C-alpha positions in Angstrom: -45.5 68.9 75.8 -46.6 66.8 72.8 -44.5 69.0 70.5 -41.4 69.0 72.7 -40.9 65.2 72.8 -40.7 64.8 69.0 -38.3 67.7 68.8 -36.0 66.0 71.4 -36.1 62.7 69.6 -35.1 64.4 66.3 -32.3 66.2 68.0 -30.9 63.0 69.5 -31.1 61.2 66.1 -29.1 64.0 64.4 -26.4 63.8 67.2 -26.1 60.0 67.2 -26.0 59.4 63.4 -22.4 60.8 62.9 -21.1 58.8 65.8 -22.7 55.6 64.5 -21.2 56.2 61.1 -17.8 56.6 62.6 -18.1 53.4 64.6 -19.3 51.2 61.7 -16.6 49.0 60.1 -15.6 49.7 56.6 -17.0 47.3 54.0 -14.6 44.5 52.9 -13.8 44.7 49.2 -14.7 41.7 47.1 -11.8 39.5 46.2 -10.5 40.0 42.7 -10.5 37.3 40.1 -7.3 36.9 38.1 -7.3 34.7 35.0 -4.1 33.9 33.3 -4.5 33.9 29.5 -0.8 34.3 28.5 -0.3 30.6 27.9 2.1 30.1 30.8 2.0 30.2 34.5 3.2 33.4 36.3 6.7 31.8 36.7 6.8 31.2 33.0 7.8 27.5 33.4 4.7 25.5 32.4 1.6 26.3 30.3 -1.4 27.6 32.3 -4.0 25.1 33.3 -6.7 27.1 31.5 -4.8 26.8 28.2 -4.2 23.1 28.8 -8.0 22.6 29.3 -8.7 24.5 26.1 -6.2 22.4 24.1 -7.6 19.2 25.6 -11.2 20.1 24.7 -10.1 21.1 21.2 -8.3 17.8 20.8 -11.4 15.9 21.9 -13.5 17.7 19.3 -11.2 16.8 16.4 -10.4 13.3 17.8 -12.9 11.5 15.5 -11.4 13.1 12.4 -7.8 12.3 13.5 -8.8 8.7 14.2 -10.3 8.3 10.7 -7.8 10.2 8.7 -4.4 9.9 10.5 -4.5 6.3 11.8 -5.1 2.8 10.5 -8.6 2.7 11.8 -10.3 3.2 8.4 -8.4 0.4 6.7 -9.0 -2.1 9.6 -12.7 -1.3 9.8 -13.2 -1.6 6.0 -11.4 -5.0 5.9 -13.5 -6.3 8.8 -16.7 -5.0 7.1 -15.7 -6.6 3.7 -15.1 -9.9 5.5 -18.6 -9.8 7.0 -20.1 -9.1 3.5 -18.0 -11.9 1.9 -19.4 -14.4 4.4 -22.9 -13.3 3.4 -23.8 -12.0 6.9 -25.6 -8.6 6.8 -25.7 -7.7 10.5 -23.5 -10.2 12.3 -21.1 -9.2 13.9 -22.8 -5.9 14.5 -21.2 -2.6 13.5 -20.5 -1.8 17.1 -18.4 -5.0 17.5 -16.5 -4.4 14.3 -15.9 -0.7 15.3 -14.7 -1.7 18.7 -12.4 -4.4 17.4 -11.0 -2.0 14.8 -10.4 0.6 17.5 -8.4 -1.7 19.7 -6.5 -3.1 16.8 -5.7 0.5 15.7 -4.5 1.3 19.3 -2.3 -1.8 19.1 -0.8 -0.8 15.8 -0.5 2.9 16.6 0.9 2.3 20.1 4.6 3.1 19.3 3.7 6.1 17.2 1.4 7.6 19.9 4.1 7.0 22.6 6.7 8.8 20.4 4.3 11.7 20.0 3.7 11.9 23.7 7.5 11.8 24.5 8.6 14.3 21.9 5.7 16.8 21.9 3.2 16.5 24.7 5.3 15.9 27.8 8.0 18.5 27.0 5.2 21.1 26.4 3.5 20.3 29.7 6.8 20.5 31.5 7.6 23.9 29.9 10.6 22.7 28.0 9.2 23.5 24.6 6.9 26.2 23.2 3.7 25.4 21.4 5.2 25.6 18.0 8.2 23.5 18.9 6.1 20.9 20.6 3.8 20.7 17.6 6.6 20.4 15.2 8.4 17.7 17.2 5.3 15.9 18.2 3.8 15.6 14.7 7.1 14.1 13.4 6.4 10.5 14.4 2.9 10.6 13.0 4.3 12.1 9.8 6.8 9.4 9.5 4.2 6.7 10.0 1.9 8.1 7.3 4.7 8.7 4.9 6.0 5.1 5.3 2.6 3.6 4.6 1.6 6.0 1.8 2.4 5.1 -1.8 4.6 7.6 -3.7 2.0 7.6 -6.5 -0.6 9.1 -4.2 1.8 11.8 -2.9 2.7 12.6 -6.5 -1.0 12.7 -7.5 -1.9 15.1 -4.7 1.2 17.3 -5.4 0.3 17.5 -9.0 -3.3 18.4 -8.3 -2.3 21.1 -5.8 0.1 22.6 -8.4 3.0 22.6 -5.9 6.5 21.7 -6.6 7.9 18.2 -6.1 8.9 17.9 -2.5 12.6 17.1 -1.8 12.0 14.9 1.2 9.4 14.0 3.8 9.8 17.3 5.7 8.8 19.2 2.5 5.5 17.3 2.1 2.8 19.5 3.8 0.2 17.8 5.9 -2.6 19.0 3.6 -1.0 16.7 0.9 0.2 13.9 3.1 -3.1 13.2 4.9 -5.3 12.7 1.8 -2.6 10.7 0.1 -2.4 8.5 3.2 -6.2 8.0 3.2 -6.1 7.1 -0.5 -3.4 4.5 0.1 -5.4 3.0 3.0 -8.5 2.7 0.8 -6.6 1.0 -2.0 -4.9 -1.5 0.4 -8.3 -2.2 2.0 -9.9 -3.0 -1.4 -7.0 -5.3 -2.3 -7.3 -7.3 0.9 -11.0 -7.4 0.4 -10.6 -8.8 -3.1 -8.4 -11.6 -1.8 -10.9 -12.4 1.0 -13.8 -12.6 -1.5 -12.2 -15.1 -3.8 -12.6 -18.3 -1.8 -16.2 -17.4 -0.8 -17.0 -16.6 -4.4 -15.8 -20.0 -5.4 -18.1 -21.6 -2.8 -21.0 -19.6 -4.2 -20.3 -20.8 -7.7 -20.0 -24.4 -6.7 -23.2 -24.4 -4.7 -25.1 -22.6 -7.5 -23.9 -25.1 -10.1 -24.8 -28.0 -7.9 -28.3 -26.7 -7.2 -28.8 -26.1 -10.9 -27.7 -29.6 -11.8 -30.0 -31.1 -9.2 -32.9 -29.0 -10.6 -33.3 -27.0 -7.3 -33.7 -23.6 -9.0 -36.1 -22.3 -6.4 -33.7 -22.9 -3.5 -31.6 -19.7 -2.9 -27.9 -20.6 -3.3 -26.9 -18.1 -0.5 -28.8 -20.1 2.1 -27.0 -23.3 1.1 -23.6 -21.7 0.7 -23.6 -19.9 4.1 -22.9 -22.9 6.3 -20.0 -23.9 4.0 -18.6 -20.4 4.2 -18.7 -20.4 8.0 -17.2 -23.8 8.1 -14.3 -22.8 5.9 -13.7 -19.6 7.8 -13.6 -21.4 11.1 -11.3 -24.2 9.8 -8.7 -21.9 8.4 -9.0 -19.6 11.5 -10.0 -16.7 9.4 -10.0 -13.9 12.0 -6.5 -14.7 13.0 -5.3 -14.6 9.4 -7.0 -11.3 8.8 -5.6 -9.7 11.9 -2.1 -11.0 11.1 -2.4 -9.6 7.6 -3.6 -6.2 8.9 -0.9 -5.9 11.5 1.8 -7.2 9.2 0.9 -4.6 6.6 2.3 -1.9 8.9 
């Protein structure tokens, strides 16, 4: 009897297993993942969102270099720093304040150029009206015109001569690898010229104060300490910050 019961249970299991297998539902396949890497949506009208994200991250990574080399930020920041040194102040205003002021002044100066780049290159590409190459060619044109207008011809000729290339016929023939460093050199030169003009009145104050202290026999008293209040007074009376900002904006 003990042997019969296990045999019956084994037989019932063998009979019921095929039926249970037939009644079990088929497994649901996992949903597939489809990633568009062709640069356009399936309808071919607009760029794919994945490509837009990649381009945005790339632009953010090179944004500091573009800000320093392709805009007026370098010149504005240098002039503000030279003004602080001419006043005899080492840490006031702080570098963060000067950099923030230079950034917003650069945005104010570059506003029309950035708007033109957005209208001619970015928006048509996002709408699918232009390809990547067409959008880049049309979008870079306003920035190229801005840099070419500010850049001195001597710097362009210098970089062209150094590179060994032929003399460009017009602005379109000047490559960006030549135009950008020429633009930076022109900005540095202009910043040094403005800095020289700013230093002259403060240098005169230093000389007058030094000569006065020497005549009074106060050789142990630092002239910088005595001249600093007069420099600040002169800078405030002539509204120095407004003059510097007007000169910077007017240079463009």
